[in-house]
N, C-alpha and C positions, 0 to 999 in steps of 0.2 A: 508754908504758907504760900501763896500766889504772890509772884511779884506784881507790884502795882506801876513799875517805872513802864512807861510808854515805849513802845518800839519806835526807833529811829528810821524816819521813812529813807528808803533806798533813793540814791542819785537819779534814777531813772523815772521816778515819781513826783508829782506835784504836791505842795504843802496841802492842798485842797482837790478834791477831785468835783466838785460841785460843778454844776452845767451853767454856762452862762445864760444871759437872756436867750430864750428860743427866736428862732426867724434866721435862717442861713440867707447869706447873701452873696452876692458876687463877689463882693469884697472878701469874704471868708473863703472863698476858693481860691482868689488872688493870694491870699497869705497863706493857704496850705502848699499850694505850688512853690511859692518862695520858700518856704519851708522845706520843701522836698529838694529842690535846687541848691538850698545852702548845705544840705545835708550830703548831698552827692558831691561836695567838694571835700569832704572829711572821710578819712576811712570809717572812724567811731567818733561818737562824741555825747556826752552827757546831756541830760535834759537841760540841766542849767546854762551849761555853754551855749548849747544850740539855742535856747529862747533868748539868752543876751545877743547870739550874733544876729539875729532875726528881730530883736527889739520888741518882743510881745512877753506877757506874763507867762511864767511856767505851765500854768494851769490851762491855759489856752492853748500853748504849744504842746502839751501832752494831750489834750482833747483831740488836735488834729492829727497828731502821730498815731493815736488810737484809730482813728477811721483809716489811716493810711496802711497801718499794719494789719487791719480787719482784709484789705485786700491785697496784700503781700508787698506792698510798695515800700515798706520799711521793716526793719527788725529789731527787736530789743534783746540784747544779750542778757540773760539771767544772771549769769555770775557778775559781769562787770557793771550792768546797768547802764551798758552805754547802746545809743541809737546807729542804726547803721542803713544803707539803701539795701531793700529787697529785692528777692529775685524777680517779681512781678515788673519792677523799674526796668530791671536788664531785660526781660522778655518783651515790654513795650519798644524800648530802645533799639532793641536788634530787629524787631518787626519793621520798624522805621528804615533802618539801615538794609534790610534785605529789599524792602519795596523800592526804596530809592536807587539801589544797585539795578535791581531789575527794571524799572523804567528807563533809567538812562542806558543799559545794556541795551535794551529793545527797540531805542528810538531807530537807529540807523536801518535796521532788517525792517522794520515796520514801514519806514518811508519808502525804502526800495519796492517791499511788496506792493504797497498800494501806487507806486509808478509803473510796476509791472502789469498788473492787472486792472487798473483803473479805478479800483474799487477801495471802499473804507477798510484800513487794517485795525484791530482792536487788539486788546492786551486784558487779560483778565485772570485773576486767581480764585481759588476756593476758599470759602470761609463760613462756618458753621452750617455747612450744607446748601449755602447758595454759590453763586458763581459772581464775582463782583468785578465790574469794569475797572480797570485803573488808569489805562491810558488809550488813546486814539489819534489815529493819523487819518483824516478825512480824505474822501475823493474829492475830484473837484467837479464831478458830476452834480446838476441841481438836484437829482432825487437819490438820496443816499441815505443809509444807515447812519443813526447817532445815537450813542451811549455815552451820556454824561459821565465823568470820572465819579465812582462810587455807587453807580446804579448796580441794583442787585435783581437776580433772576434764579429762577430752579434750575438746578442742573440737568434734568430730563429734558428739557425743551432747549436747549442750548447747545450750540455747537463746541465751543469751548468747555461747556459742562460735561459734555458728553465724552470730549478728548480726555479730560482728567479723570471723570468717572471710570473708564476703561482701563486707567492704571492703579485704581484702589484695589484693595482685597475685596472679595465679594462681601464678607461680613461688613465692611465700612459701608459701602454701598447700600446694602439692606437696612442699615441704621439711618442713613439720609432718607432713603425712602420711606422708612415708618416713620420719620419724624416728619416729612414734608409732603409723603404722597405724590402721585402722579397727574396731578389736574392737567385737565384738557384746555386748551387756548385757541386750537383751530381742529379741523378735522383731520390735519396730519400729525397732531401731537400724539406722541406713543404714550398711553395711559395703562399699558399691562407691563407688570413687572418683568414676565418671561418674555415679551417682546423687547423690553429695553436691555434685558442681559444679552438677547442674540445679537441685538445691535451692536453693544459693547464689545462682543467678541468679535466682530467684522472689524471694528474700529481699531482694536488693538493689533489685529493682525496686517491691515494695511496701514497702519499708522497715522490716519487722519479721520476726522467726524464730517458728516454732513448734516445741518439744520436744514431740513427740507420744508420750509414753511411751518415748522411746527412751534414756532412761539408767535409769529406774525404771519397772517397772510400775506402772499405776494414777497416775501423776502427769504431768502437763502444765505447760508453761511458755509464755510469751509474752514475747518480749525485743524491744529496739531499740536500737542503738548510739549512743554518746555522742561528741562530735568536739571535738578542739582546734582551735586557729586556724588551723591547717594544713589543715583538712579531713580530719584523720586519725582514724581511729576508735580511740579508748585505752581504751573501756570500754562497759560494756551494763548496762542497767537491766533487771528483768523481774519478772513477778510468777508465781508459781507454786503450784500446790497439786493437791487430789486430781481426776482425770479427770471422778468425777462432778459435779464442780463446774465443769468447763470444757467443756461441750457445744459443739458447733461454733457454735451462734447466741451463745452466751457469748463465745467466742474474737473474733467478728467485732466485739463491742461491746468488749471488753477492749483488745484491738489499738490503735485510737487513743488510748487513754489512757495506754498505755504508750509510744507513739511522742511522745505530748504531753511526759509526763515527761523522757523523753530530751532532747528539744530545749529543755526547761526547765533541765536541767542543764548541756546544751550552751550555752547561753546565759549562763547563771551563771559558766562558765569562761572566757567571750570565746571561745566555739568558733564555728566555721561549718560547717554540713552541705554537703556537695559538692553540686554543683548537678545 
């Protein structure tokens, strides 16, 4: 005969999995973050103890943990039924540390680059096929380039974007182009993949990229890549400004300064430029 004795719920689960009243609020987000912060202070903890620590019902704590688990921020050990911080929380935290170190390490070189050239110095990274500006030292000139931190742009029409693409594997560049395309912004935008790959080859050989009014008419930019300890291009530094202040002879003088700044930032991060 089948046993009628109900199974005892494991420690990692609540007595009831019934949902609370619908309607997520900012308060719910705040409670979820508090749950994650509390969990981070422990190596591993049971649902009951965690719920007690944050002062919420186990069913509510479990629902929030389930959402965090779905995104990889927490993990449940099936054997012990203990919760712990997940790998996604580590990845997000590590990304912040990398970004902070990058910005701090680059600040001095960027300021010097701005003073040497008289033009705005920029720092940007690649993210999901875009170039994202994370820091800037503005020129004192009244007419100057300005990219607010967090500004995104397509890589094919960006000096830093092209400097990074030139260091990516061809297959990775093709994936980005397939996803983002090569839209035209100005008459000088490179819209052909074949022309872009030809430009990237030149960039890789000389070590710097030129955005020749390819994103904004009347604006030029010179950029160079920054490398980590694995010789991977993780960011780029550039100077940008009105094309009238960036004639070809000035570009030839600015490019070595940008490369030098990129090398200084690479060195400060413990990075190594590829051979």
